[in-house]
N, C-alpha and C positions, 0 to 999 in steps of 0.2 A: 418466460420472462429472461431477458438478457442479464448475464452476470459478468461483473467484473473484478477480478482479483489482482491487488498488489501483492506480489509474492516476495517472500524473503526480504520484507521491507526492513529497511535500515532504522527500525524503531524498537527500542529496548531501555530497560532501566540499566545503569552502570553495572555490569556484573560484578560478582563477589570480589574476583581476583584483583580488580582495579579500585576497589572503594577505599584503600587506604593510601593511594597515590597523591600527592602533594596537590596536583592540579584539581583532582576531584574534591579533595577535603576543602581546599580554596573555594571552590565554586558552591560546594553545599553550604559552606559557612556564609557566602554572599546572598544565597538565596533562603537561608534559614530552614533547609531540610537536611534529613540525612542523607549520606551518600547512597544508601540503597533505594531512596526514593525519588532520585532524580534521574532524567531521560540522558542517555549517553548520546553527546553531541561533540563533533571532532572539532567545532569551533571553540570549545572550552577544555576539551579533554584530549587534545592531540597529543599530548606529551605520555599520557597514560596509554594511549591506544597504540603506540608504536610497537608492531611486532605481535599484536594479538591476532588469534586465528580469523580468517576472512575479513582482515583489517579494511580493505578497499570497499567492503560492501557494508559497512557499519557507521554508525554515528551521525546519520543524516536525516533527522527527523524533519528537517525543513524541506526535503524533497517529497516526502510522505504529505506534508501539508499541501504543498503546491498541487500534487496529484488529486487530493481529496476536493480542494477547492474548485478545481476544473472539472471533475466529475460530479459535484454534488451542487452545480450551479447552471444546470442546463434543464430544458424541459422534459428531455428523456426520463431524468431521475424524478422531478416534480409530478410528472404525470405517472409514476410508480411502474415504469416499464424497463426500470434497471435497479438491479441489487448490487450494492458494492460491499465487498470484504477487504479487509488488510490482514494479510498472514505475515506475521514478522519473522525476524530472523532467528528469534528464540522459540518459535513454534507457538506463538499466541496467535488467536484471530480475533479481530474486531469485527463484529457484525453492525452495520449502519442501519438504523431505522429508517422510517418513510419520513421524507421532507426535513431532514435534519440540516440546520445551517450552521456550519462550523465557523468558529471564530476566525476572522480574515487576518488578525494579529497573530504572528508566530508565537510570541510569548505567552498568549492567553490560549493558543492551541496546545502548547507544551504543558502548561498548568493542567488542561484538561485530560490530557493523555496520562499524566502522573497521577491525577486522581482516579481515572479509570483503572490503572493497573492496581491502585490501593483499595478500590471498592467493587470493582469487577462489571459495575454497571453506572450508567448515567441517565437518570429519568427527569422529566419534567412534568410534574403532577402525575398523570397516570401513563403518560406517554413514554416509552423508551427510546431514547436517543442512541447510546451506544452500548454495547454488551461486549466483555472479552471474555474468552475461552481459552483454556489450554488445549491446542488442538494442531495437529501437523496438516500439511496441505493435503495429503490422502484422505483423511478423514473429513476435511471440508468438501472436497470434491465428492465424496460418497454422500455427504449430506445435502449438496445442491443438485446432485444427480443430473448433470447437463447431457444433451445429446451429443455435443462435441466441445472438446476443450482445446482452444486455438491459442498458442503462445506467440508472443510477438517479440522478436529477436532480430538481431543483424545476421544471426547463423541461419535464419529462415529462408525458404523460398521467395524470390523476389516477386514482388507485387506492387500495388500502388494503395493508396487510401480509397479511392473510388472502386477499384475492384475488389478489395477485399471487404468493403461494406457491402456489396452485392452478395456476399457467400455467407454472411452472417445470419443464421436463423434466430428465432426468439428464444428459443432454448439453447443457445450456444453460452458458452463461458470463455471469456477473453481474458487471458493472463499475462501480466506485464511486470518486469521486475521493479521492485521498490527500492532499489539500490543505485548508488551513482555509478560504479564500475563493475566490470566482470560479466558473468553469464549465469543462467539458471544452473542449479546443482543438478547431479545426474538424478536425484529422487524426483525432481520437478519435471525434467525431461521425459521421465518413463511415463508419466500420466498425461502427457501432451499428446493429442491426436494429430495436430497440425501446426507446425512451426513456420511463421511468415515473417518476412521482412517488408515493412511498407514504406520504408524511406532509403535511399542511399546513404544518408548521412547517418551518424549515430546520435540521434537527437536525444533530449532529456525525456523522462517518462511522460511528466505532464504535458508536453507538447504533443507527443504521440496520441495520449489519451484525448485530449481536446479534439484533434483532426479526425481521429477514428470515429469516435462518438458523433461528431458533426455530420460526418458522411452517412453514417447509419441512420441519424434522423432524418436525413434526405430522402433516404431509400424508404423510410416507413411512410413518409408523406407521399411518396410516388406511387407506393403499392395499394 
């Protein structure tokens, strides 16, 4: 089965060192939650985030939301031919179950993820929708055990969506950054077998995901 990993995703709770900042305290009061219970978001916590480690790769849960909506709204996923994982910047992994319909509202999505951080699992009846585990990228790859790990990056070998789709096997794992700027860390690059650039433009992750998966679906129909 094809796997898709959003890696080093800009999704995390407000880290301890920022929880007493005025912007975080004000936002927490507004949403009636503790600072430790809210998702870091540059739109609200810009002042607190200035100068933190990996600043340009953090605080964009909206980007993760866009990516998941794209990946979870296609036949490939609903026909159980795609597994989706979110690896976060703070080394958590979100496992998505089958036929999960995520909230299209960003605020509802954030609320769902905050609940997931608190409970570790989101269920509907006996169906497991989302599960979060403490896990780094290497351990996730060991668990998936794909035949090939393909990273999508502007630093990769030039290709196109169509050509790339023809090279993807059913047991491949596609890795794309779940962050707004920057590149994969060295720890991620070391695990990648093949680094590919499918567009001459530095497009946002959700656009790349939608186009790559569409071309892959076309290839499956033709095979």
